[in-house]
N, C-alpha and C positions, 0 to 999 in steps of 0.2 A: 343759174342757167345750165341746164343739162338736158340732153336728149338722146336720140338713137345713136348718134356718133360716139357718145360716151357709154354705149351699151347699156343705157338705162331703160328699164321695162316698167310698165305700170305696177306689176307685183313688187318691185323694189321700192317704189314709192309708198304703196300700201303698207308694206312691212315696216318701213321707217316711221310712218305715221302711227301705226297701231303698236309698234314695239317702243321705240324711243319716245315718241310724243304722247303715248298713252291714250290715243283716241279710240273710240269704238268704230267698227267698220261702217255702221249706219251714219256716221257723221261725215263720211267721205263720199263725194259724188263722182261726177265724170272726170276721168283722167285722160288728157290728150298728150301724147309724146310725139314731138316733131323732131327733125334732125338735130337742132341745136338747142332747143328748150322744151320745157314741159309745163302744162297748166293742170292744176288740181282744184276741183270745186270742194270746198269745205264748209260746213255749217258756220254761219256767222258767230255763233256763241262759242265755237271752238277754234276759230281762226287765229286769235292772238296766241293761244297756248301752242298751237301746232307751229306757227311761225317762229316763235322763241325756241322751241325745242329742236326744230330742224336747222335753224341758224347755228345752234351750239353743237349739233350732232353731225353724223356722217350717213351717207348713203353709199353702199358698196365700198365701204372703207375709204371714201373720199369726201371732201368738203365741197359743197357747191354753193353758189350765190342763191339765196332764197329771198324772195320779196313778195309783198302783197300788192295785188292790183285793185 
């Protein structure tokens, strides 16, 4: 759970997914950043890998709770 109050931007999420998680940009869909949480659309075939990598990694040098809906 992270959003605008955490100074999180869509570019930060894309950077974490393409860098740490190793996803290609075309596997990432719409990113919605709200005040306290963010939602990211990811291709189903890549979702498990992205979830695992983000749970282990960091965004903007901080750990956030990452979960699948």
